[in-house]
DSSP file (Angstrom, degrees, kcal/mol; ACC not computed):
  #  RESIDUE AA STRUCTURE BP1 BP2  ACC     N-H-->O    O-->H-N    N-H-->O    O-->H-N    TCO  KAPPA ALPHA  PHI   PSI    X-CA   Y-CA   Z-CA
    1    1 A X              0   0    0      0, 0.0     2,-0.1     0, 0.0     0, 0.0   0.000 360.0 360.0 360.0  45.6    0.0    0.0    0.0
    2    2 A X        +     0   0    0      2,-0.1     2,-0.0     0, 0.0     0, 0.0  -0.466 360.0  15.8 -72.6 143.6    2.7    2.4   -0.9
    3    3 A X  S    S-     0   0    0     -2,-0.1     2,-0.4     2,-0.0     0, 0.0  -0.110  91.4 -76.1  86.3 173.2    1.8    6.0   -2.0
    4    4 A X        -     0   0    0      4,-0.0     2,-0.1    -2,-0.0    -2,-0.1  -0.929  38.8-116.7-115.8 138.6   -1.5    7.7   -1.6
    5    5 A X    >   -     0   0    0     -2,-0.4     3,-1.7     1,-0.1     2,-0.1  -0.422  37.9-107.1 -66.7 137.1   -4.6    7.2   -3.7
    6    6 A X  T 3  S+     0   0    0      1,-0.2     3,-0.1    -2,-0.1    -1,-0.1  -0.434 107.8  38.7 -68.8 148.9   -5.6   10.2   -5.7
    7    7 A X  T 3  S+     0   0    0      1,-0.4     2,-0.3    -2,-0.1    -1,-0.2   0.422  81.0 143.2  91.7  -2.8   -8.8   11.8   -4.2
    8    8 A X    <   -     0   0    0     -3,-1.7    -1,-0.4     1,-0.1     2,-0.2  -0.614  57.7-110.9 -75.5 127.9   -7.5   11.1   -0.7
    9    9 A X        -     0   0    0     -2,-0.3     2,-0.4    -3,-0.1    -1,-0.1  -0.376  23.9-142.8 -59.2 126.8   -8.5   14.0    1.6
   10   10 A X        -     0   0    0     -2,-0.2     2,-0.7    65,-0.1    -1,-0.1  -0.751   8.2-146.0 -90.8 137.4   -5.6   16.1    2.8
   11   11 A X        -     0   0    0     -2,-0.4     2,-0.3     0, 0.0    65,-0.0  -0.915  23.0-168.8-105.4 111.5   -6.0   17.3    6.4
   12   12 A X        -     0   0    0     -2,-0.7     2,-0.1    64,-0.2    -2,-0.0  -0.757  17.9-125.2-105.8 146.2   -4.5   20.8    6.7
   13   13 A X     >  -     0   0    0     -2,-0.3     4,-2.3     1,-0.1     5,-0.2  -0.351  34.0-105.6 -75.0 166.2   -3.7   22.9    9.7
   14   14 A X  H  > S+     0   0    0      2,-0.2     4,-2.4     1,-0.2     5,-0.1   0.868 123.9  51.5 -62.7 -37.6   -5.1   26.3   10.1
   15   15 A X  H  > S+     0   0    0      2,-0.2     4,-2.1     1,-0.2    -1,-0.2   0.929 109.0  49.2 -64.2 -46.7   -1.6   27.6    9.3
   16   16 A X  H  > S+     0   0    0      1,-0.2     4,-3.0     2,-0.2     5,-0.2   0.900 111.3  50.0 -63.4 -39.8   -1.3   25.5    6.2
   17   17 A X  H  X S+     0   0    0     -4,-2.3     4,-2.7     1,-0.2     5,-0.2   0.929 109.8  50.8 -64.9 -44.7   -4.6   26.6    5.0
   18   18 A X  H  X S+     0   0    0     -4,-2.4     4,-1.9     2,-0.2    -1,-0.2   0.893 112.8  45.5 -61.3 -38.5   -3.7   30.3    5.5
   19   19 A X  H  X S+     0   0    0     -4,-2.1     4,-2.3     2,-0.2    -2,-0.2   0.938 113.7  49.2 -70.7 -47.1   -0.4   29.9    3.6
   20   20 A X  H  X S+     0   0    0     -4,-3.0     4,-2.7     1,-0.2    -2,-0.2   0.891 109.6  52.3 -65.5 -33.7   -2.1   28.0    0.8
   21   21 A X  H  X S+     0   0    0     -4,-2.7     4,-1.9    -5,-0.2    -1,-0.2   0.914 107.4  52.9 -60.7 -43.1   -4.8   30.7    0.6
   22   22 A X  H  < S+     0   0    0     -4,-1.9     4,-0.5    -5,-0.2    -2,-0.2   0.938 110.3  47.5 -63.4 -41.7   -2.1   33.3    0.3
   23   23 A X  H >< S+     0   0    0     -4,-2.3     3,-1.1     1,-0.2    46,-0.3   0.892 109.3  53.6 -61.7 -40.8   -0.6   31.4   -2.6
   24   24 A X  H 3< S+     0   0    0     -4,-2.7    -1,-0.2     1,-0.2    -2,-0.2   0.831 106.2  52.6 -60.7 -30.3   -4.0   31.0   -4.3
   25   25 A X  T 3< S+     0   0    0     -4,-1.9     2,-0.2    -5,-0.2    -1,-0.2   0.529  90.8  98.3 -87.2  -3.6   -4.5   34.7   -4.1
   26   26 A X    <   -     0   0    0     -3,-1.1     4,-0.1    -4,-0.5     3,-0.1  -0.610  62.5-152.3 -83.1 143.1   -1.1   35.4   -5.8
   27   27 A X  S    S+     0   0    0     -2,-0.2     2,-0.3     2,-0.1    -1,-0.1   0.502  81.3  18.7 -93.4  -3.0   -1.0   36.2   -9.5
   28   28 A X  S    S-     0   0    0     -5,-0.1    39,-0.1    39,-0.1    -1,-0.1  -0.965 105.9 -61.7-151.7 167.9    2.4   34.8   -9.9
   29   29 A X        -     0   0    0     -2,-0.3     2,-0.3    37,-0.1    39,-0.2  -0.235  55.5-157.7 -53.0 143.1    4.8   32.6   -8.0
   30   30 A X  B     -A   67   0A   0     37,-2.4    37,-3.0    -4,-0.1     2,-0.1  -0.888   8.5-128.5-127.3 153.3    5.8   33.9   -4.6
   31   31 A X     >  -     0   0    0     -2,-0.3     4,-2.1    35,-0.2     5,-0.2  -0.410  35.2-101.5 -92.1 171.0    8.6   33.4   -2.1
   32   32 A X  H  > S+     0   0    0     33,-0.4     4,-3.1     1,-0.2     5,-0.2   0.932 123.2  55.0 -60.7 -42.8    8.5   32.5    1.5
   33   33 A X  H  > S+     0   0    0      1,-0.2     4,-2.6     2,-0.2    -1,-0.2   0.926 107.6  48.3 -53.2 -46.8    9.2   36.3    2.4
   34   34 A X  H  > S+     0   0    0      1,-0.2     4,-2.0     2,-0.2    -1,-0.2   0.950 115.4  44.8 -65.3 -43.3    6.2   37.4    0.3
   35   35 A X  H  X S+     0   0    0     -4,-2.1     4,-2.3     2,-0.2     6,-0.4   0.897 110.6  53.6 -68.7 -41.6    3.9   34.8    2.0
   36   36 A X  H  X S+     0   0    0     -4,-3.1     4,-2.7    -5,-0.2     5,-0.4   0.955 112.3  45.1 -56.7 -50.7    5.3   35.6    5.4
   37   37 A X  H  < S+     0   0    0     -4,-2.6    -2,-0.2     1,-0.2    -1,-0.2   0.831 114.4  49.5 -65.2 -33.7    4.4   39.4    4.8
   38   38 A X  H  < S+     0   0    0     -4,-2.0    -1,-0.2    -5,-0.2    -2,-0.2   0.800 123.3  28.8 -79.5 -25.5    1.0   38.5    3.4
   39   39 A X  H  < S-     0   0    0     -4,-2.3    -2,-0.2     2,-0.2    -3,-0.2   0.647  96.9-124.3-109.2 -17.2    0.0   36.2    6.3
   40   40 A X     <  +     0   0    0     -4,-2.7     2,-0.3    -5,-0.3    -3,-0.2   0.574  64.9 138.0  80.5   5.9    1.9   37.6    9.3
   41   41 A X        -     0   0    0     -5,-0.4    -1,-0.3    -6,-0.4    -2,-0.2  -0.696  65.6 -92.2 -84.0 142.6    3.5   34.2    9.9
   42   42 A X     >  -     0   0    0     -2,-0.3     4,-2.8     1,-0.1     3,-0.3  -0.221  31.2-126.9 -48.3 131.3    7.1   33.9   10.7
   43   43 A X  H  > S+     0   0    0      1,-0.3     4,-2.5     2,-0.2     5,-0.2   0.828 109.0  53.7 -55.7 -39.3    9.3   33.5    7.7
   44   44 A X  H  > S+     0   0    0      2,-0.2     4,-2.1     1,-0.2    -1,-0.3   0.872 110.2  48.0 -60.0 -40.9   11.0   30.4    9.1
   45   45 A X  H  > S+     0   0    0     -3,-0.3     4,-2.1     2,-0.2     5,-0.2   0.927 111.0  49.3 -67.4 -43.2    7.6   28.8    9.7
   46   46 A X  H  X S+     0   0    0     -4,-2.8     4,-3.1     1,-0.2     5,-0.2   0.947 110.3  51.6 -61.9 -43.7    6.4   29.6    6.3
   47   47 A X  H  X S+     0   0    0     -4,-2.5     4,-2.1     1,-0.2    -1,-0.2   0.929 112.3  45.6 -59.5 -43.2    9.6   28.1    4.7
   48   48 A X  H  X S+     0   0    0     -4,-2.1     4,-1.4     1,-0.2    -1,-0.2   0.858 112.6  50.9 -71.0 -25.9    9.2   24.9    6.6
   49   49 A X  H  X S+     0   0    0     -4,-2.1     4,-2.9     2,-0.2    -2,-0.2   0.886 107.7  53.3 -75.1 -37.5    5.5   24.7    5.8
   50   50 A X  H  X S+     0   0    0     -4,-3.1     4,-2.7    -5,-0.2     5,-0.2   0.929 105.8  54.7 -61.0 -41.4    6.3   25.3    2.0
   51   51 A X  H  X S+     0   0    0     -4,-2.1     4,-2.0    -5,-0.2    -1,-0.2   0.909 111.8  42.8 -61.7 -41.0    8.7   22.4    2.2
   52   52 A X  H  X S+     0   0    0     -4,-1.4     4,-2.2     2,-0.2    -1,-0.2   0.919 113.1  52.0 -65.4 -49.4    5.9   20.1    3.6
   53   53 A X  H  <>S+     0   0    0     -4,-2.9     5,-2.7     1,-0.2     6,-0.9   0.866 109.8  50.5 -66.0 -34.7    3.3   21.4    1.2
   54   54 A X  H ><5S+     0   0    0     -4,-2.7     3,-1.9     4,-0.2    -1,-0.2   0.915 107.7  52.0 -61.0 -44.8    5.7   20.7   -1.7
   55   55 A X  H 3<5S+     0   0    0     -4,-2.0    -2,-0.2     1,-0.3    -1,-0.2   0.866 109.9  50.4 -57.8 -35.9    6.3   17.2   -0.6
   56   56 A X  T 3<5S-     0   0    0     -4,-2.2    -1,-0.3    -5,-0.1    -2,-0.2   0.394 115.4-118.0 -81.2   3.4    2.6   16.8   -0.5
   57   57 A X  T < 5S+     0   0    0     -3,-1.9    15,-0.4     2,-0.2    16,-0.3   0.775  84.7 116.6  62.5  26.7    2.3   18.1   -4.0
   58   58 A X  S   <S+     0   0    0     -5,-2.7    12,-1.8    14,-0.2     2,-0.3   0.590  78.0  32.3 -96.2 -14.8    0.2   21.0   -2.9
   59   59 A X  E     -B   69   0B   0     -6,-0.9     2,-0.3    10,-0.3    10,-0.2  -0.944  69.0-165.5-129.3 153.5    2.8   23.6   -4.0
   60   60 A X  E     -B   68   0B   0      8,-2.6     8,-1.9    -2,-0.3     2,-0.6  -0.869  19.9-128.2-130.7 171.0    5.2   23.5   -6.8
   61   61 A X  E     +     0   0B   0     -2,-0.3     6,-0.2     6,-0.2     4,-0.1  -0.749  26.1 170.4-124.7  87.1    8.3   25.5   -7.7
   62   62 A X  E    S+     0   0B   0     -2,-0.6     2,-0.3     2,-0.1    -1,-0.1   0.735  76.5  21.5 -68.8 -19.5    8.1   26.9  -11.2
   63   63 A X  E >  S-B   66   0B   0      3,-0.8     3,-2.1     0, 0.0    -1,-0.1  -0.964 105.1 -74.9-144.1 159.1   11.2   29.0  -10.6
   64   64 A X  T 3  S-     0   0    0     -2,-0.3     3,-0.1     1,-0.3    -2,-0.1  -0.251 115.4  -3.4 -61.6 127.7   14.0   28.9   -8.1
   65   65 A X  T 3  S+     0   0    0      1,-0.2     2,-0.4    -4,-0.1   -33,-0.4   0.632 113.1 101.6  66.9  13.8   12.9   30.0   -4.6
   66   66 A X  E <   -B   63   0B   0     -3,-2.1    -3,-0.8   -35,-0.1     2,-0.3  -0.968  52.1-165.4-128.3 145.0    9.4   30.9   -5.9
   67   67 A X  E     -A   30   0B   0    -37,-3.0   -37,-2.4    -2,-0.4     2,-0.3  -0.881   8.3-167.6-129.6 160.3    6.3   28.7   -5.4
   68   68 A X  E     -B   60   0B   0     -8,-1.9    -8,-2.6    -2,-0.3     2,-0.2  -0.983  32.0-101.3-146.1 151.0    2.8   28.4   -6.7
   69   69 A X  E     -B   59   0B   0     -2,-0.3   -10,-0.3   -46,-0.3     2,-0.1  -0.478  37.2-143.4 -75.6 137.1   -0.3   26.5   -5.6
   70   70 A X     >  -     0   0    0    -12,-1.8     4,-2.3    -2,-0.2     5,-0.2  -0.448  30.1-100.5 -93.1 172.0   -1.1   23.2   -7.6
   71   71 A X  H  > S+     0   0    0      1,-0.2     4,-2.2     2,-0.2     5,-0.1   0.822 126.7  53.2 -58.8 -32.7   -4.4   21.9   -8.6
   72   72 A X  H  > S+     0   0    0    -15,-0.4     4,-2.3     2,-0.2    -1,-0.2   0.843 107.7  54.0 -69.7 -34.2   -4.1   19.4   -5.6
   73   73 A X  H  > S+     0   0    0    -16,-0.3     4,-1.7     2,-0.2    -2,-0.2   0.919 109.2  46.3 -69.4 -40.3   -3.5   22.4   -3.4
   74   74 A X  H  X S+     0   0    0     -4,-2.3     4,-2.7     2,-0.2     5,-0.2   0.946 113.0  49.0 -61.5 -47.0   -6.6   24.2   -4.6
   75   75 A X  H  X S+     0   0    0     -4,-2.2     4,-1.7     1,-0.2    -2,-0.2   0.892 108.4  55.1 -60.9 -37.8   -8.7   21.0   -4.2
   76   76 A X  H  < S+     0   0    0     -4,-2.3    -1,-0.2     2,-0.2    -2,-0.2   0.902 110.3  45.7 -61.6 -40.3   -7.2   20.6   -0.6
   77   77 A X  H  < S+     0   0    0     -4,-1.7    -2,-0.2     1,-0.2    -1,-0.2   0.950 115.7  45.8 -67.3 -50.4   -8.4   24.1    0.2
   78   78 A X  H  <        0   0    0     -4,-2.7    -2,-0.2     1,-0.3    -1,-0.2   0.654 360.0 360.0 -67.8 -19.3  -11.9   23.5   -1.3
   79   79 A X     <        0   0    0     -4,-1.7    -1,-0.3    -5,-0.2    -2,-0.2   0.409 360.0 360.0 -81.2 360.0  -12.2   20.0    0.4
């Protein structure tokens, strides 16, 4: 049973939701500093959360040190 089945509900913390919402509201890829400023969450916390969200395929990195929300990320917020 390795891997996760598609359609599996992602359980997000309030902080993860806030960070994903900030990415969803960006019109271009954003860095941790941008998201920290937008959310009021500490930059180190944002950075570590971005790492986890990338691992979970909820964010991607279209350019170096910039991130954007994926379709899975949008679905996780809407779910």
